[in-house]
C-alpha positions in Angstrom: 139.2 102.2 130.4 141.2 105.8 129.6 139.8 105.1 125.4 136.5 104.1 126.4 136.4 107.6 128.7 137.5 109.4 125.5 134.7 107.9 123.5 132.3 108.4 125.6 133.4 112.1 125.8 133.3 112.2 122.0 129.5 110.9 122.1 128.3 113.6 124.3 130.0 116.2 122.6 127.5 114.7 119.8 124.3 114.4 121.4 125.1 118.3 122.2 125.2 118.8 118.9 122.6 116.7 118.2 120.3 118.8 120.4 120.2 121.9 118.4 123.4 124.1 118.5 124.9 124.4 114.9 127.2 126.7 113.3 125.9 129.7 111.4 127.5 128.8 108.0 126.8 125.0 108.4 124.9 123.5 105.2 123.4 120.7 106.1 121.7 117.4 104.0 117.7 117.1 103.6 115.5 114.6 101.9 114.0 116.3 98.8 112.5 112.9 97.5 111.2 109.5 97.9 110.3 106.6 95.2 109.1 103.4 96.3 110.5 100.6 94.4 107.4 98.8 93.3 106.4 101.8 91.0 109.5 100.8 88.8 107.7 97.4 88.2 106.5 97.0 84.3 103.0 98.2 83.7 100.4 95.4 84.8 102.9 94.4 87.4 101.3 93.6 90.8 102.1 96.4 92.9 102.7 93.8 96.1 105.5 91.6 94.0 108.3 91.6 96.2 111.6 93.9 94.8 114.7 95.5 96.9 117.3 98.5 95.9 120.3 96.8 97.2 123.2 98.5 96.0 123.2 101.6 94.0 125.0 104.4 91.6 124.6 106.6 88.8 125.2 107.4 85.3 128.2 109.3 85.0 126.6 112.9 84.1 124.5 111.9 87.6 121.2 112.2 85.3 120.2 108.2 86.0 120.1 105.9 89.0 120.8 102.6 88.8 119.6 100.0 91.1 119.9 96.5 91.8 116.4 94.5 92.8 117.5 91.0 94.1 114.0 89.2 94.5 113.6 90.0 91.1 116.5 89.1 88.9 116.4 92.9 87.4 118.4 96.1 87.1 116.2 99.0 88.0 116.7 102.8 86.8 115.0 106.2 88.2 115.8 109.3 85.8 116.4 111.9 88.3 116.7 115.3 85.7 114.6 116.5 88.5 115.7 115.2 91.2 113.1 116.2 93.5 110.7 114.3 91.1 112.4 111.0 90.4 110.7 108.7 87.8 111.1 105.2 86.6 113.0 104.6 83.8 112.6 100.7 83.2 114.0 97.9 84.0 116.5 94.8 82.3 115.9 91.2 83.9 119.3 90.2 84.5 118.9 86.0 83.9 120.1 86.0 88.0 120.6 87.6 90.9 122.2 90.9 90.9 124.5 92.3 93.8 125.9 95.3 93.1 126.2 97.6 90.6 128.9 100.5 88.9 129.1 102.5 85.6 131.9 103.6 83.5 131.2 106.2 80.5 129.1 104.1 78.1 128.7 100.5 80.5 126.5 99.9 83.4 128.6 96.7 85.4 126.8 94.4 87.1 127.9 91.3 89.6 125.5 88.8 88.9 125.2 85.5 91.0 124.3 82.4 89.4 124.9 79.7 91.9 123.6 76.3 91.7 124.3 76.0 95.9 127.1 77.1 98.0 129.2 74.7 97.2 129.0 75.3 93.4 128.9 79.2 93.3 129.2 80.6 90.3 128.5 84.2 88.3 129.5 87.0 86.2 129.7 91.0 85.6 127.0 91.8 83.2 127.9 94.4 80.8 125.0 96.4 80.1 125.2 98.5 77.1 123.5 102.6 78.6 122.4 103.5 75.1 120.6 100.3 74.3 120.0 98.9 78.0 120.8 95.9 76.2 123.8 93.4 78.0 126.5 93.3 76.0 128.7 90.9 77.3 128.9 88.5 80.7 132.6 87.9 81.7 133.1 85.5 83.9 134.4 86.1 87.7 134.6 82.1 88.8 132.4 81.9 91.7 129.6 84.3 93.5 130.1 88.0 93.1 129.7 90.3 96.1 130.9 93.9 95.3 132.3 96.0 92.4 133.6 98.8 92.2 135.6 100.8 89.2 138.6 102.7 89.6 138.7 106.8 89.3 140.5 106.4 86.3 138.4 104.1 84.8 141.1 101.6 83.7 140.5 98.8 86.3 136.7 96.8 87.7 137.6 95.1 90.9 135.6 92.4 91.8 134.9 91.0 95.5 133.9 87.5 94.4 132.6 85.6 98.4 131.4 82.3 97.9 130.0 83.2 100.5 129.2 80.3 103.8 126.2 78.3 104.5 124.5 79.6 107.4 122.7 76.3 108.0 125.7 74.5 106.9 127.5 73.1 110.8 126.1 76.0 112.4 127.6 78.6 109.4 131.1 78.3 110.8 134.3 78.6 108.7 135.7 77.1 106.6 133.4 76.5 103.9 134.8 75.7 100.7 135.2 77.2 97.6 137.6 80.0 98.6 136.8 83.5 98.0 139.3 85.6 95.5 139.1 89.0 93.6 138.8 89.2 90.4 140.4 91.4 88.1 139.3 93.1 84.7 141.1 96.1 82.5 138.9 98.4 81.1 139.1 100.1 77.7 138.6 103.4 76.8 134.7 103.0 76.8 134.7 100.9 79.9 134.0 97.7 78.7 136.6 94.8 79.8 139.0 93.7 77.7 139.9 90.4 79.2 136.2 89.8 79.7 137.3 85.8 79.3 140.1 85.8 81.1 139.5 87.8 84.6 143.2 88.3 86.2 142.4 86.4 89.4 144.3 87.0 93.2 144.3 84.8 95.7 143.7 85.8 99.2 144.1 82.4 101.0 146.7 82.0 103.8 146.1 86.2 104.7 143.9 85.9 107.8 144.0 84.0 111.5 140.5 83.6 111.2 140.0 80.9 108.9 142.2 81.8 106.4 141.9 79.2 103.7 138.6 80.2 103.4 138.1 83.6 102.8 135.6 85.5 102.5 135.6 89.1 100.5 133.2 91.1 101.5 133.0 94.7 99.5 136.4 96.2 97.2 137.0 100.4 97.1 139.6 101.3 95.0 141.9 104.5 95.9 143.6 107.0 93.1 146.7 105.0 92.6 144.9 102.4 91.7 145.0 100.4 94.9 141.8 98.1 96.1 141.0 98.0 99.5 139.1 94.6 100.0 136.9 93.7 103.2 137.2 90.3 104.1 134.1 90.5 106.7 134.0 86.8 108.1 138.1 86.4 108.4 138.2 89.7 110.3 141.2 90.9 108.1 141.4 93.5 105.5 143.8 93.4 102.0 145.3 95.9 99.9 145.6 94.4 96.4 147.6 96.4 93.7 145.7 96.3 90.6 147.6 96.8 87.5 150.0 94.3 89.1 147.4 92.0 90.6 148.9 91.1 94.2 148.1 91.9 97.5 150.5 94.2 98.8 150.1 94.4 102.4 146.8 92.9 104.3 146.5 93.7 108.6 144.0 92.2 110.8 140.7 94.1 111.2 141.2 93.9 115.1 139.0 94.6 117.3 136.9 97.7 119.3 134.7 98.7 122.5 132.3 100.8 123.3 130.9 101.5 126.6 127.3 102.6 128.3 125.3 100.9 125.4 122.4 98.7 124.9 123.8 94.7 125.8 120.8 93.2 127.3 119.0 90.4 126.1 115.9 92.3 126.6 113.5 94.7 124.2 115.5 98.0 125.4 117.5 100.9 124.1 118.9 101.2 127.9 123.0 101.8 128.0 123.1 98.5 129.9 126.5 97.6 129.2 130.2 97.5 127.9 130.9 96.0 124.6 134.5 94.6 125.6 137.3 93.8 122.0 134.5 93.1 119.9 135.8 91.7 116.5 135.2 94.5 114.0 134.5 92.1 110.9 134.0 95.0 108.8 131.4 95.3 105.5 131.7 98.3 103.7 135.0 100.0 102.7 135.7 103.7 100.9 139.1 105.4 100.4 138.9 108.4 101.8 142.2 109.9 100.1 145.5 107.7 99.0 146.0 106.5 102.5 143.0 106.5 104.8 140.0 104.8 104.5 136.7 103.7 106.4 135.0 100.9 107.2 131.5 99.8 108.8 132.2 97.5 111.4 128.8 95.6 111.0 129.5 92.1 111.9 128.8 88.6 110.8 130.6 85.8 111.5 131.3 86.2 115.2 131.7 90.0 115.8 130.5 93.7 115.2 131.8 96.2 116.8 128.2 98.5 116.0 130.9 101.5 114.6 132.9 102.8 112.1 136.9 102.7 111.6 139.7 104.9 109.9 142.1 102.8 108.9 145.4 104.3 107.0 147.5 102.5 104.4 149.5 100.4 106.9 146.6 99.2 109.0 146.6 101.7 111.5 144.2 103.0 113.5 143.3 106.1 113.3 139.5 106.8 114.9 137.5 104.1 115.7 133.5 105.0 116.7 133.5 103.5 119.4 130.1 103.8 120.7 128.7 106.9 118.9 126.7 105.1 116.5 124.7 103.5 119.3 124.0 106.8 121.0 123.2 108.5 117.9 120.3 105.9 117.5 119.5 106.2 121.2 119.3 109.7 121.3 116.7 110.0 117.6 114.4 107.2 119.0 116.6 105.3 116.1 117.5 102.2 118.4 116.8 98.9 116.8 115.7 98.0 120.8 115.0 94.0 119.8 118.8 94.0 118.8 120.3 95.2 121.6 121.8 92.1 122.6 122.8 91.0 119.4 124.9 93.8 116.8 123.1 97.2 117.4 122.5 99.6 114.7 124.7 97.3 112.6 127.0 99.9 110.5 126.4 98.5 107.1 127.8 100.9 103.9 129.9 103.9 103.6 130.7 106.3 101.5 132.6 109.5 100.8 131.9 112.7 99.1 132.8 116.4 99.0 130.1 119.1 99.1 130.9 122.5 99.5 134.4 122.4 99.7 134.3 119.8 102.6 134.6 116.5 102.6 131.9 114.3 104.3 131.5 110.8 105.2 128.4 108.8 105.0 127.7 105.8 107.6 124.0 104.1 107.1 122.9 101.6 110.0 120.8 98.9 108.5 118.7 98.1 111.4 118.6 101.9 113.0 117.2 103.0 110.0 119.6 105.7 109.6 122.7 107.3 107.6 125.5 109.3 110.2 127.1 112.0 108.4 130.5 113.4 109.4 132.9 115.8 108.1 136.9 114.6 107.9 138.4 116.7 109.6 142.1 115.1 108.7 141.8 113.5 112.1 138.1 113.1 114.6 135.5 112.6 112.6 133.3 115.8 113.1 129.5 114.6 113.8 127.1 116.9 111.5 123.8 115.4 111.7 121.5 111.9 111.1 119.2 111.3 108.1 115.9 109.4 108.5 115.7 106.3 105.8 113.7 103.5 105.4 113.6 100.3 106.3 116.9 98.4 106.0 119.2 101.3 104.1 122.0 99.3 102.0 123.4 101.2 99.3 124.7 104.7 99.4 125.9 107.2 96.8 127.4 110.5 96.6 126.6 112.8 93.1 128.5 115.7 94.2 128.2 117.3 90.7 124.4 117.8 91.7 124.9 118.0 95.6 123.0 114.5 96.0 123.7 111.9 98.3 121.3 108.7 97.6 120.0 105.3 99.9 118.6 102.5 98.7 116.3 100.7 101.2 115.8 96.9 100.4 113.0 95.5 103.1 109.5 95.0 101.4 106.8 93.6 102.7 103.8 94.7 100.9 101.3 93.3 103.8 103.2 94.9 106.7 102.8 97.6 105.1 107.2 98.2 104.0 108.1 99.1 100.8 111.5 99.1 99.1 112.1 102.5 98.6 114.8 104.7 97.1 115.8 108.0 98.9 117.1 111.7 97.6 118.8 114.4 99.8 120.4 117.4 98.6 123.2 119.4 100.1 123.3 122.8 100.9 119.8 123.5 103.7 120.7 126.3 105.7 119.2 123.8 108.7 118.2 120.4 108.9 114.7 119.4 108.5 115.6 115.8 110.8 115.3 115.2 113.8 112.0 116.6 114.9 112.8 115.4 118.5 115.9 114.1 120.8 116.9 113.3 124.2 118.9 114.9 126.2 122.1 112.8 128.6 120.7 110.4 131.2 122.7 111.4 134.8 122.8 108.3 135.8 123.9 106.4 132.7 126.0 109.3 130.9 124.2 107.6 127.6 121.5 109.2 125.7 118.0 108.7 127.6 116.8 105.8 124.8 113.5 105.9 124.2 110.2 105.4 120.8 107.3 103.9 120.1 105.9 107.2 121.7 102.2 106.4 121.9 100.7 109.4 123.4 101.1 113.0 124.8 99.5 115.0 127.5 100.8 119.0 128.5 101.3 120.2 131.8 98.2 122.2 133.4 100.6 125.6 133.7 104.1 125.3 132.2 103.3 125.7 128.2 106.4 124.3 127.5 106.3 120.7 129.0 104.6 117.8 127.8 104.5 114.2 129.2 104.4 111.3 126.6 104.5 107.7 126.7 105.5 104.7 125.6 104.3 101.3 124.2 104.6 97.3 124.7 107.4 97.3 122.1 109.9 97.9 125.2 109.5 95.3 128.1 109.8 98.9 130.1 106.8 101.1 130.0 108.3 104.6 130.7 106.8 108.3 131.0 109.4 110.7 129.4 109.2 114.7 129.8 109.9 116.9 126.5 110.6 119.9 126.7 108.4 121.6 123.0 109.8 125.5 123.1 113.6 123.5 122.1 113.9 122.8 118.4 114.2 119.6 117.7 112.0 119.1 121.2 113.8 118.1 123.9 113.4 114.7 126.0 115.2 116.3 129.1 113.7 113.4 131.6 112.0 110.0 132.0 110.6 107.9 134.4 110.0 103.5 134.3 106.3 102.8 135.6 106.7 100.8 139.0 104.7 98.6 140.9 102.4 97.0 138.4 100.8 93.7 138.2 100.1 92.8 134.3 103.7 90.8 133.3 103.8 93.7 130.6 101.6 96.9 130.2 100.5 98.3 126.7 100.4 101.8 127.6 98.8 104.0 125.1 97.0 106.8 126.7 98.9 109.6 129.3 96.4 112.0 131.3 97.0 114.3 134.4 95.2 113.3 137.7 94.2 116.6 139.3 94.8 115.0 142.3 98.1 114.8 141.5 100.0 111.8 139.3 99.1 110.3 135.6 96.5 108.3 134.5 97.1 105.5 131.8 95.2 103.6 129.7 97.2 99.7 128.9 95.9 99.0 125.8 95.8 95.0 126.9 95.5 92.0 125.0 93.0 89.4 125.0 95.2 86.8 123.0 98.1 87.0 125.0 97.5 86.4 129.0 98.4 88.9 131.5 98.3 91.6 129.0 94.6 92.8 130.2 92.8 96.4 129.4 93.3 98.2 132.1 92.9 101.9 133.7 95.9 103.1 135.4 96.5 105.4 138.0 100.2 106.4 139.3 101.9 109.0 141.5 103.8 111.3 139.9 106.9 108.9 140.0 105.4 106.4 138.2 104.7 104.1 140.9 100.9 102.4 140.6 98.4 103.5 142.9 96.1 101.4 141.2 95.1 98.9 138.2 91.4 99.6 136.9 89.5 97.0 134.8 86.1 97.1 132.4 83.4 95.0 133.7 83.6 91.5 132.7 81.1 91.4 130.1 82.4 94.2 128.4 85.7 92.5 128.9 84.3 89.0 127.3 83.4 90.9 124.0 86.6 92.8 123.7 89.6 92.2 121.1 93.2 93.2 120.5 92.9 96.9 119.5 91.5 98.1 122.6 92.5 101.1 125.3 94.1 104.0 123.1 93.8 107.5 125.0 92.9 109.1 128.1 91.7 112.1 129.5 90.4 113.4 132.6 87.8 116.1 132.8 84.2 116.9 135.0 81.0 116.5 135.1 78.8 117.7 137.7 81.3 118.5 140.1 82.5 115.3 139.9 85.8 113.7 138.3 85.5 111.6 135.3 87.8 109.6 133.2 87.4 108.9 129.6 89.0 106.1 127.5 89.2 105.7 123.7 88.7 102.1 122.7 90.8 101.5 119.0 88.3 99.3 116.8 84.9 97.4 116.9 84.3 95.0 119.9 81.9 91.8 119.5 79.0 93.7 120.7 79.6 97.2 118.5 77.9 97.8 115.3 80.4 97.6 112.2 81.9 101.1 112.3 80.9 102.4 116.2 84.1 102.0 118.8 82.9 103.0 122.2 84.1 105.4 124.5 84.2 104.1 128.1 83.8 106.8 131.0 84.7 106.0 134.6 83.5 107.3 137.5 86.5 107.3 140.6 83.7 108.0 143.1 81.5 104.9 143.1 83.7 102.8 140.4 81.0 103.2 138.1 81.5 102.7 133.8 79.5 103.8 131.3 79.8 104.0 127.6 79.0 105.8 124.6 79.4 105.0 120.5 82.0 107.2 118.6 81.0 106.7 114.9 84.2 105.8 112.4 84.7 107.5 109.1 85.2 104.5 106.7 87.9 103.4 104.9 89.3 104.8 101.8 92.5 103.6 101.1 93.2 101.8 97.8 94.7 99.0 100.4 91.4 99.0 102.2 92.3 98.6 105.9 90.6 99.7 108.7 89.9 103.0 110.7 90.1 103.6 114.2 90.9 106.1 117.1 94.5 106.9 118.7 94.0 109.6 121.2 91.2 111.9 123.1 92.5 114.4 124.5 90.1 117.2 126.8 89.6 120.6 125.3 87.8 122.1 128.1 84.1 121.6 129.8 83.1 118.7 128.4 84.8 118.8 124.9 87.4 116.5 123.1 89.5 116.2 120.6 89.7 112.4 119.1 93.1 111.2 116.8 91.3 109.0 114.3 93.3 107.6 111.7 93.5 104.5 108.9 96.0 102.3 109.0 97.8 103.0 105.9 101.2 104.2 105.1 103.1 106.1 102.5 100.4 106.8 99.6 98.0 104.5 100.9 97.8 106.7 103.3 94.1 108.2 103.3 92.5 109.0 106.4 94.4 111.0 109.4 92.5 113.5 111.1 91.4 115.5 114.3 88.0 115.6 115.0 85.8 116.9 117.9 83.2 115.9 119.9 81.2 117.1 123.1 79.7 114.7 125.5 77.3 117.6 127.5 73.8 116.6 127.5 75.3 112.8 126.7 74.1 110.1 129.4 76.3 107.0 129.1 74.7 103.9 129.1 75.4 100.8 130.9 77.5 97.5 129.4 74.5 95.5 127.6 72.2 98.3 126.9 72.3 100.8 123.7 74.7 103.2 123.8 73.9 106.3 122.8 76.3 107.7 119.5 77.9 111.1 119.9 78.2 113.5 117.4 82.0 114.2 115.9 83.1 116.9 113.3 85.9 116.6 112.0 88.5 119.7 112.3 91.8 119.1 111.2 93.2 117.0 108.2 97.3 115.3 109.5 97.9 114.5 106.0 99.5 117.2 104.8 101.7 117.6 107.7 102.7 113.6 108.2 103.8 114.4 104.1 106.1 116.9 105.0 109.6 115.7 104.9 109.4 114.1 101.4 109.5 110.5 103.2 106.9 107.5 104.0 104.3 109.2 104.9 104.1 107.6 108.5 100.8 105.7 109.5 100.8 106.2 113.0 100.0 109.6 114.3 99.3 108.4 117.8 100.0 111.6 120.4 98.1 114.5 120.4 98.0 117.3 123.3 96.9 120.9 123.8 99.8 122.8 125.5 99.2 125.8 128.4 99.2 128.4 125.5 97.3 126.8 123.4 99.4 125.0 121.1 98.8 121.6 119.7 101.1 118.8 119.4 101.2 115.9 117.4 103.4 113.1 117.9 103.9 109.5 115.9 104.3 106.4 116.8 107.8 104.6 115.1 107.1 100.9 116.2 110.3 100.7 118.2 112.1 100.4 114.8 111.0 97.1 114.1 109.8 96.6 110.6 109.7 100.2 110.4 111.2 103.6 109.3 112.1 104.3 112.4 111.6 108.2 112.3 109.2 110.2 115.0 107.9 113.2 113.9 106.6 115.8 116.4 104.6 118.5 115.0 103.2 121.6 116.3 100.1 122.2 114.6 99.6 125.7 115.1 96.5 126.9 117.5 93.9 125.3 119.5 91.2 127.6 118.4 91.2 125.5 114.8 89.6 123.1 117.0 86.8 125.7 117.8 
């Protein structure tokens, strides 16, 4: 366990760096632009068309990006002459599924899968003339290509021909023939294959101890000595090939690694629940650091995945393994994919290296955590620098050191979700990182970061201007209250408590308020479509123990729908303590465009109701408008967070309004409800647009601190079909609400 302990200590030092201590001379990467892939579609094509950006490269001058779009069977081109304002620059139909792409001086070289079936794989390298954007040649690779790489001197193109297994055949077990191999093309001075009709084939059978007769090469990278490092992911093996000779010079197992204090429970959780022992690395991407060292991203596929990255030397010796670092980084930043805790965790997918400002950096993207971890290469243990947020499913990573640029291709695309494939562009040289805006400290019990995400509501401490409480929603199996220190930059989650003692099988906490007599009021949204998840107003003590659960009148519940309680606040009326709860959208008995605000009197346990008038949806995508938070401002004045359900360029309405209940008498259930008057005070769209990413669709928590500062937080949906970013934003002085 000694090595695990060392990994843990290294992880804790990483978290200390994450929490805001940085060296004055350091420079950082910040995102400067995001381009949705659907915008590269030809004019007249439905923008809802499924697209993707998987593997990405650039022309040698660094002015044009080229990416593979598998669903569209095309290459896409992006003009980044002005990198902060990328522009679509055309598409090229490939006649098959492009799997990878690289560039030589005058050509783009793309692997294209034309397989009839998994059992009958076929494919070629398409040689694309960059000047004419036409396919100049197709070079048979004798199977299904997965990864292509060009040598630094431009003499060789190596193609990993995977001939991937059918995961539905025999439970995906190996072997499944035909076997994969490496194809080599010799390039002329312009970068065009000279042996297009006769690729040199390097057999890889008989190397691995895992299914050695069925090698499945995954990714290839070439060093300055024209040696290719080739990962055989499912075989947990790595081969080094002399490209000039066309021979395997050495090969070795990728081995196994362990990771301590990481999420492993079969639950939706980001708690450090266990230790992963001797997991096969099963590396995916590989990148050379220098002539003797290379790095692998250990995603896992067939029977493993060690959830980290490893640096090997050319002898196959492990020089460094990240252990639990990527898992802990994701936990600390709220990027942990909690539904994947018992499977492959963050899933390191891609790696690349590049020199910026005279310093070599490593970039490791985590496919399920939607993040890139950036490290300095020290020649020994790499030094963690920062996390970069990505969109959903980061796959391809690219460095353009000549222009101080780093690029990420994000492949997940679903117009209905809505989640759209994106290309993210980041620039080196910032004095400080723009991200994260919130991180967690180490949990003293687990010695791992406090796992968090899906923050759905905020309330400020009444006396301490630096203390704010947040609550997480039903995404996680356990509902929690978090304590935030908002004096820190980034904001720190310093402690947490689990809500205990409740009767429902699961809470869906969407609102939090401080109770005058101690403890908290919590609003559990509920879902009438799911048994055991009722709409509840919940009272807890200061430690999160449930003291009381308060239901709505039966007649009101009978009209309820899925979108229910979304905020709660305590106030006083005529000397009595009152609690107000905001309902997100119209229920069955509400007129269109009117939602309920429910008022509860703890003294006589009665409910009353008023109507809040919603703005109409303004987004070109349609959608709905509803409430996400209600915050007491003093007297009977409240701030209300009203938003649409759209993100990205379709987001059109995110705002803070103010209402005053003075003189408004709530009605009983079944009576005509009075309508409150609202005044729009803040447009949240400009603040949400900062950061040059996908505009997040869920600002859900809002509060005013004891010294009058407005704080907003977004809900990241637990990194489930969502970017994973959480923004906590200081909106300035609450006097703006007057």
